[in-house]
N, C-alpha and C positions, 0 to 999 in steps of 0.2 A: 637546445635542439628540440626537447620535448615541448617547451612552451611554444616554439614556432610551429610545430606540428599541430598543437592544439588550436592555435589560431587559424591555421589553414583548414582544419576540419570543421570549424564553426560555420554554419550556414546562416542562421538567423539569430540575432541578438534578442535580449529580453525586450528592449524597446520595440523592435520590429514585431515580435510575437504579440506583445500587448496591444500595439497599434492595429495589427491585423485583426485580432480578436474583437477589439472595441469597434473598429470600422465595420466588421461583419455584423455585429449586433446592431449598430446604427442603421446599416443598409437593410437588414432583415426587418427591423422595427418600422422603418420608413416605408418600405414596400408593403408590409402588412397593413399599415394604417392607410396608405394610398389605395390599396385594393379594396379595403373595407369602405372607405369614403366613396369610391367609384361605384361599388355595388349598391351602396345606400342611395346614391344619387340616381342610379339607373332605376332602382325599384321605385323611388319617389316619382320620377317622371313617367314611368310606365303606369303607375296608379293614377297619376294626374291625366294621362292620355285616356285611360279607360273611363274615368269620371266625366271627362269632357265628352267622350262618345255617348255616355248614357244621357247626358243633358241634351245634346243635339238630337239623339234618337227620341227622347220623350217629347220634345217640342215638335219635331217633324211628324211623329206618330199622331199627335193631336190634330195637326193640320191635314193629315191624310184620312181621317175617319170618314168624312163624307164621300171622298173619292173612292174609297174602298167599298162603301155601301152601294154606290151607284156604278162602281167599276168604270169610272171616268178616267181613262188614261191621260187625257189632256190635262185635266186638273192635277192629277198626280205628278205629271212631269213638271208642271209649273211649281209645285211644292218642292220637288227635288232640285229644281234649278237654283233655288236659293242657297243650296249647300256648296255651290261652286266657289264661293268666296272663302270658304274655310280650307286652309292649306293642309289640314290633317285628314280631310275626307278624300278617299281614293275612288269610291263608287258608292251608289245607293240604289236600292231596288225595293219594290213593294209587291207583295204577294197576297192573294186572298187566303181564306182559311184552309183551302184545299191545296195550297202550295203552288197555284198557277201564277205566273209572272204577269203583273198588271202594268208596271212601268219600271224603267231603270235608267240611270245616268252614270257615266263614268267620267272621272276627272284625272288630272295630273299625268296624262299620257298613258293611262291604262288601256290596253288594247281591247279587251273583252271582259265581260262580266263573268266571274268564277261561277262554277256550278253550285246550285243550292244543295244543302245537305239532304240526304235521302229521307230522313224522318225528322219532323218538327213537332214537339209536344203541343197538343191543342189545348192551350191554356192562355188565360188573359194576363197572367203575371209571371215574372221570372224570366229575365233575359238570359240568353246563352251566348258563350264566346267560343271562338275557335280561331286557330291560326292557319292561314292559307299561304303556301309558298308563292313567291313572285315568279312569273315566267322568266326564264333565263338566269335564275339564281338571284342572289341579293337577299335583302331583308323581307320577311314574310308580312302579309297583311294581317291585321287583327279585325276579324269580322264579328260584329254584334248583331244578333238576331233578336229583335225587339218585338214582342207581341202588341198588337193594337186591340185594346179591349172594346167592348160595346160602349156606346155613349151612355152617360149617366142618365137616370130616370128624370123626366121633365116635371112630373107631378106625382102626387101621392097615389093616384089611381094606377100609374104604370108600375109603381113599386108593389102595390097590393096584388096586381094581376100576375106577377111573377110567382112561379111555384118555388117551393123550398129548395129543390134540387138545383134549379138554375141560380138561386141566390148563393148557394154554397160553392158551386163550380161554374164560374163564368167562363164562357168559351171566347177565344179570340176571334175577331172578324177578319183579321189579316196579320201580316208580319212585315216588318221593316228590316231589311238587310243593309247594314251600314259598315262599309269597309274603311278602316283607318290605316293610314300609312305611317311607318316608323322613321321616315326620312328626317323629319325635324328632331325626333328623339335622338337619332344616331348622330346628327350634326351637333346637337347640344352636348351629347356625351363625348364626342370627339374633341370638342373645344375644352370641355371640362377635364378630360384625361390629359390633354396636352398641358393645360395650366397646372394640373396637379403634379405631373411628372417634372415639369420645370421647377416648381416650387420645392418638391421633394429632393430633386437633384441639388438644388442650391443648399438646402439644409444638410444634405449628406456631405457635400464638399466642405461646408463650414465646420461641421462636426468632425470630419476626418482631419482637417487641418489643425483644429484645436487638440484633437487626440494625439497627433504626432508631436506637436510642441510640448504638450503636457507629459507625454511618455519620455521624451528626451530629458525633460527637467527631472523626472522621477529617477531615471536610470543613471543620470550623471554622477551622483554620489557612489553608486555601485561600481561605476567604471573606475573611479578613483580608488575604491577599495580593491578592485582587481589588480590595479598597478601596484598598490602597496603590498598585496599578497605575493606578487611576482618578485618584488624586492626582498621580501622575507625569505622566499624560497631560494634566493641567491645569496642569502647570508647578510643582507643589509637590514639593520635594525634601527637606523638613525632618522628615518623619515616619518614623523607623526602624520596621522590622517586628520585633516581639518575638515570636519563635516558637522554642520550645525543645522539640523532640521528638527521638526516637531513630530516626527513619526518614528517607526521602528528602526529606520536606517541609522539614525543617530545613536540609538542603543547598540546597534551592530558595530558601529565605528568605535564606540567606547570599549565594547567587548574585544574588538580586534586589537586595540592599543594595549589592553590588559593582557591579552594572549601573547603579544609580542614581547611585553616586559617579562613574561614568565618563560619565554623560550630559552633565555640564557641559563636560567636555573635548571630547566629540563635538560639542556645540552650538557651541563655539568654533571647532572645525575646519570645521564646516559654514559658519559665517560667513566664515571665511577663503576657503573654496572659492567662496562666492558672490561675494566681492570679486574673486577671480581671474577668474571667469567674466564678471563685468561688465567687467573690463579687456579680456578677450578680445573681448567684443562691441564695445567701442570700437575695438579693433584691426581687427576685421573690417569695421567701417564705413569705416575708413581704407583698408583693402585694396579694398573695393568702389569707393571713389573712384579709387584707383590703377588698378583694373581698367577703370573707365570711361575714364580718360585714355589708358591704353595701348591697349586694344582699340579704343577709339573712334578714336584716330589711325590704327591699322592699317586699320580699316574705311573710314575716310574716304579713305585713299590707294587702297584697292582700288576704291572707287567712282569716284574720279577716273580711275584707269588704265582701268577698264572703259569709261568714256565716251570716253577717247582711242582705245581699241581699236575702238570702234564707228564712229569717224570716220575710221579708216584707209582708205586707197585701195587698198592691195594687201596681200598676205599677209605680206611681209617687215616691214611697218610694224606688224603686229599681234603678231608674235612677242615683241618686247621687252616691251610692256606685259603680255602674258600670262605671261611668265616672271617678271616682277616680282610680278604678282598671285599666282602660285603660291608664290613665296617668302614674301610677306606672309601668305598663308593658313596656311602651315606655322608661321610665327612666332605667328600668332594662336591656332592650335590648341595650340601649346606653352604660350603664356601662360595659356590657359584651363585646361589640365590642371594647370599649376603652381598656379594659384589654387584650383582645386577640391581639390587635395590638401592645400594649406595650411589650408583651411577644415575639414578632417576632423581633429578633435582626437584621435581614436583612433590615428591613424597618425603623429602628430608626436613623433618621438624622434630622438636623435642617430644611432642605427643606421639608421633609415629615411632620414634626411638623407644619410648617407654613401652608402647604396645608390643614392639618386636622383642624387647628384652623379656617381657612377661611370657610371650609365646615360646621363645627359645628356651627359657628356663624350664617351663612346664614340659616341653618336649624332651629335654635332656635328662631331667632329674626324676620325674615321677615314674618312668618305666623301671627304675632301680629301687622302687619302694621307698623313696625319700619324698616327704611332703615339701611343697614349695609354696611360698608366699612372696608377694611383691607389693611394694608401696612406692608411689611416685608423687612428687611434689614439684610441679613445673610452673614457674612464674612467667609472666610476660617478659620477653627479652628481645632485643633488637637482633641479636645474632642467632642464626640457626645452624645446626651441625652441618659441616661440609662433608664431602665424600670421604676424605682421608680420616677425619675425626670419627666419622660413623664406623668405618671399617676397624680402626684401632680400638675403639670402645668395645666393639663386638668381639674382637680377637682376645682382648684382655678378659672380657666377661666369660667367654667360652672356655678359656684356659683355666680361670678360677673354678668354674663349675666342673670341669674335667678333673681337677685335683681333688675336689670334694668327693666326686664319684669314685675315683680310684683309691684314694688314700685316707679319707677322713672317717669312714665308717659312720657317717652321720645319719640321723633319723629325720632331720628337717633342715631346710635352707631358707633363709630370708634375704630378700634383696631390697635395697632402698636407693632410689634415684631422686636426686634433688638438683634442679636446674634453676639458678637465679641469674640476675644480671651480672654478677661478679664471678661466679664459678659454677663448676659441675662436680657433684659428689656422687660416686657410685660405690655402694658398700655391699659386699657379699659376706654373710655370716652363716656359720653352721654350728651344730652342737656335737661335732665329732670328737675324735680322740686328741685333737690339738696338734700343733706344729712339731713339738718335741718328740712325739712318738711316730711321726710319719716317715721316718727314715731319712736317708741322705737326700738333700734337695737335688732336683734335676735341672733341666733347662727352662721349666715353666715360669718360675718367678723372674729370672733374668730377662726372658723374652717379654714378659708383661711390663717390666720397668723400662725396657728399651722402647717399646711401643708408646708408653706414656710420655717418654722424653721427646718423641717425634712430634707430639702435639703440645709440648710445653707443660706437661703435667707430671705427677708423681704417683707411685704405687707404694703403699705402706701395708705391713702385715702385723697383726696383733694377735698373739696366742697366749696372753697373760691369764685369761679366764678359761671357762669351759668352751671348747671349740676354737675356731679360728675366724678372724674377721679381716678381710682384704678391702682396702679403701683406695679408690682411684680419685684423685683430686686434680682438676684441670681448671686453671684460672681463665677468666674472660676479660676482655675480648681476645679473640684468637690472634696469634702473631701474624697470620697471613693476611689479615684484613688490611686493605689499603688505607693510607693516611688520608684524612679529609683535606681537600685542596680548595683554595679560594678560586672562584670563577670570575 
């Protein structure tokens, strides 16, 4: 059901996304190149039109020199009439140096001559350009205003007769206004744009088709990998992925086959972990029962002592029950902390156990004026202490230290914890009066031995020398560890 939902939610596949991206890049590149070429072509033809206009204007201006000097309109019209054969000339006009119109001709259906500019520089060189909108809209005219200089000197005497100022700043004797139409330019650009768009569209179609085919070829191995992944998710491990390519997809297929081969091993390990966790849950249930019995007894004693204190007649009678309540409360807090830490599986390790034994020993022994030393030797081992083992070791350890505080009259206590791959040894030694002078044994030693038996270990007591040494010996591995099973 989850796989079906995933397929329904999928909008675009990798091949579609790759094709769309590549086609978008192709289209953007083609359009950009096409626009650049069109702009380059337009600029080139515009410049060619202006150069053509300058050439025509220069030739026409030389032919109009005499007509401008004599202000002969008939001769000027004859000179301008020769421009009618040029398809790019819209109109032509000749003015004298003061801007008065001498002659004008219009071509190509132009209704009337555009107005001349208000100011024209009085100089013999330097043509000026301006654009004039066409009546009724459309493309504008390009008007060239070309100065007609004085005729060149005929002999050396004419040159010598000119003053210096005239030589440096020759004045124009008139001006030629030449209007150029952009119709041919626009027709050429239209044809060029049409051909460029057709050619670009063809290239885009060819590139898009090749992209789609190539994308499907690239994504085909990934599709097979997807189906193989779905088979693995359903517990089918018998279908190898046959992909032979020269890129990273082949490496991915080999990695997938290796991963599938490892899944059986991982599944077996998971089953083992589940079995261990179930055992831990059973241990925690036993610990909770032990917590109920231990804390329940302490709480009951506190309740009884509180009632005794309430019935006391004077302050002295209240002190003893309150002192006992305080001691029992500390014991209860210690029990609760020990249980809470044993239930936290993340902190259960031999190094953590050694550190907690050191802290617990220092807290219990040193306030009574007894020096405390601890030595630990923890080797690398596969098994870590479980919750039940943790609590039992702590109970045995606290019971041994309590006996030292109450009965040994010792000046120092030393603790040795050794954890190897085969066993756990915990030794508590003191320099007290020894076992023989400690009086009748109570329930402390039997309780320690009983707790050691619950985890498959033993407790031994040695009082042959000075003081007493209690040794807890627990073999490894633990009895609750599950047997290894073949998968």
